[in-house]
N, C-alpha and C positions, 0 to 999 in steps of 0.2 A: 593179688594187685590192691585189692580195696583194703586189707591191712595197711600195706606201706602210703597209699593216698592217706591215711588217715593218719598213719603215726607220724611222716614225712614232713605234714604241714606244723603239726605242732612243735616239732624241734624246733626250726627253722623261724618259726615266729620270734626265737628268743635272741636269733644271732645280733640285733640291732639296740636293743634295750642293754645300757648301759651299768653296770653290776656295781661299780667302786667310780671311786675319785682319779681321771689322770693322771699322771706322775711325771716327772722329766727327768733321767738319767741320761749321762754320758752326751749330753747332747743332744738326745730323742727323744720327744712327748710319747709316752706309752697310755691310751687310751684302755679300759678295760670293759671290751664289750667287743665281742666275735666279726662285726665288720666295721668297718670305721666309720666314725657318728657323723661323719664328712661326706655321707658317701652320696648323700645328694633321696635318699629315697624314705630317711628316717621314719619317722612314726606311722608313716601310710603302710611299708612293709610290714610289718606283721599282721594291721587290718587287712591288708592285700591278701596276704599268702594264708591267713584265718580264715578268709571264706573257702578258699579251695577246700578245705579239713570235711565239708559237705559232702566232696562225692566221692571221698573214701565211703559214708554211710550209702550213697546211692546206688554205689558199684555192689557194693555187700549186698544190699538187700535185693538187688536186681538177678545177679550174679549167682543168688540163694533159689531162685524157683520156689521161690514160697511165700502164701501168702499175707502170714507175718511179717515176713521181712520186710516185705515190700511198703506194707501199709506201715511200720517203721521207717523206711525211707523216705516215703511221703512226709511223713508228719517232720520227721527230721528239715527236710528240705525248704518247708513253710513254715518252720519255728523260724529257720536264718531267715529267711526272705523277710520275716515279719518285726525280727528285732535288730537286722540289720543299721537298718534306716536310723531308727532310733539310738541305738549305740554310734551308729557314723553322724547325727547332729551332736550329739554331747560331744564328742571329740573334735568334731570342728572349730565348737564355742571353745574348747583348748588351746589348739590352732589358732585361732583369732584372737584370743588375749594374752597369750605369748607373744607373738607377730613371728611365727614360725614353725615348723614340724619338727626341727631336730629333737632327738632325744634330752641330749647336753642344755640347747637351749631352755627347754620345757622345764627340765631339771632347774637350772640355774634361776632361772625366772622364780621358783616358788622359795629357793636361798631357806637359809638355815631355823626362820623365824617357824613355826606350826603356823601362827594364825595367816600368814602368807600361803601355806600351800593350797593347793585346789579345792580340796575337800571342805576347806572354808569362806573361801570364795566363788566357786560353785558348788553346795550342796546339791541342787537340784539335778544339776546335769551328773554328782557321781553315783545317787541313788538309782536313774538312768542304767548308766555305765554297769552299775554291780548289779544290775536286774538281768539287762540283756546278758553278764558275764554267765549266769548260770544258762538260761538259752543256748547260747553259742555255744559252749562245754555238756550239752546235753545233760546237764546235773539237776538230781531233784531240787526244787519240786515238779519241776523241767524233764524231767529225764523221758518223756512221750515216743525218739526214736526207740528206746526200748522196751517199758511198759511191762513189768512182768505179770503183774495183775490182769492186763489187757489181750496183748497178743504176745502171750508163751515169754520170748526175749527180744521182741522185737530184731531189728534188721543182723544183729548175728546171730539167728535162731542155731542158720544151720552150720554156725563156724565151731572148732574145736581145738585143742591140741597148741600150736606154734602159734597160728594165725589166729585165735581167741587171743591169745596171752597179748598179741600183738596190740588186738583193738583195745581191750584192756588198758596199755598199755599207755595207748594213743588218748585216751581219755583221761587219766592223773596227768600226760602231759603236758595237753591242752590244761588243765587245772594250774599245773604250775605258771603256765606263759601268761595266764588271765591272771593270775596272782602277782607275778614281775609286772603284766601292765597296771594294772589296781596301784601298786606302789608307787611306778615311776608316774606314772600320769596326776595321779592326786593325792600321794603323800611324800611329795619329794626326790622320791626316788634314793638314793646312795648319801641323802641329808640330814645330819643327826640335826635336832633340834639344840639350837643353843649352842651350837658350837662350829664358827665360820668356816672356818679350815682344819675339816677332818682331817687324821692320815689314812691313810692308806687303807689296811688291817682296819678301822672304825668303821669305816664307809661301806667297804665292803660285808661288815658285820651287821652294818643297819638295815643294808640293801637285804641281807636275807633273813635277818627276821623280822622284815615288814615283809616279805613274801611268803612265810614261815604261816605267820600270824593268820594271813588272807586264805592259803591252803588248809589252814586249822579251822575258820568258818565254815568255809565251802564245805568242809567232812558235816562240821557242827552241824548246820543247817539242813547237810542231806540228811540226819537223824535227828531231827527236829520234825521239819513241819511234812505233812503229806504231799503226797502228789498232785498236783490240781486236774480237773477235770481238761480234756481237750479244747472247750470251749471256752473257759475261763484262762487260758494260754492264748489264742486269739485276740479276745475280749483287752485283756491286760495290753497285749504288745502292741494292739492298733486303736484304742481308746483312752489307754491310757499313759503309756511309755512315751508315746509318741506326740501327745499334745506337751507332756510336758518336756519332754526336748526341745520341741520348737518352741515355746514360750521362752525357754532357758535361753535359746539362740539368741531370739528375741529381742532378752530382758538386756543382755551384756554385748548384744550390737548398738541400743541404744545408750546402755552407760558409755559407751569408750565413745559415739558422738557427742555425750557432752562433756567428753575430756576427761572422764573418769579412768 
């Protein structure tokens, strides 16, 4: 059960993200997303479903009956709690400035002009969100749930064959979903720079290009940075990321109160 608990939320989180521009044919409007963007859940859905992935790690650790696996599961749950708060505050700031949490509204609000994208308007929020994504996806330098040099192989020590493959596939599925979220929230989603109304194929290509770029950045950082110590992970989450995300939220709330 544990491999499926880790793998399925990673796939389900992608369902509401538009990967291209909506188009009309034969009097019907077609949305390029697995779920209708107007379903009422919006970007709350991938954030909520993504938080369930930690249960897969915890169940995998507990069912292994191995001390190293249990340590890895405890680390994963602590990292999830520590970084989920800062990430949520960064996302709430986008919801607040956009005026909604529908993914199509967020993409439309950023427009086709790169300086209107949220990466320019909310750089601190992007830093927090991007950093928290590493902790959420258990990627280096935050892969304390595995930590080969410290706790053998962490929560998946006792897994092999197809079950281990599902756990590895879940990790990379989370990576792709995180890349899609970053592209949607901060880089205009399927918007093409300086093209007001891109064609359907061009918008899909733009979204895939942004998503694959951030997937490459995840892999690049994995092979570039060393693993942090566990106390450094906690310090960064609670004493750096959380205050920055709170300051970012307060600053943009103040700007909105001033009519900006």
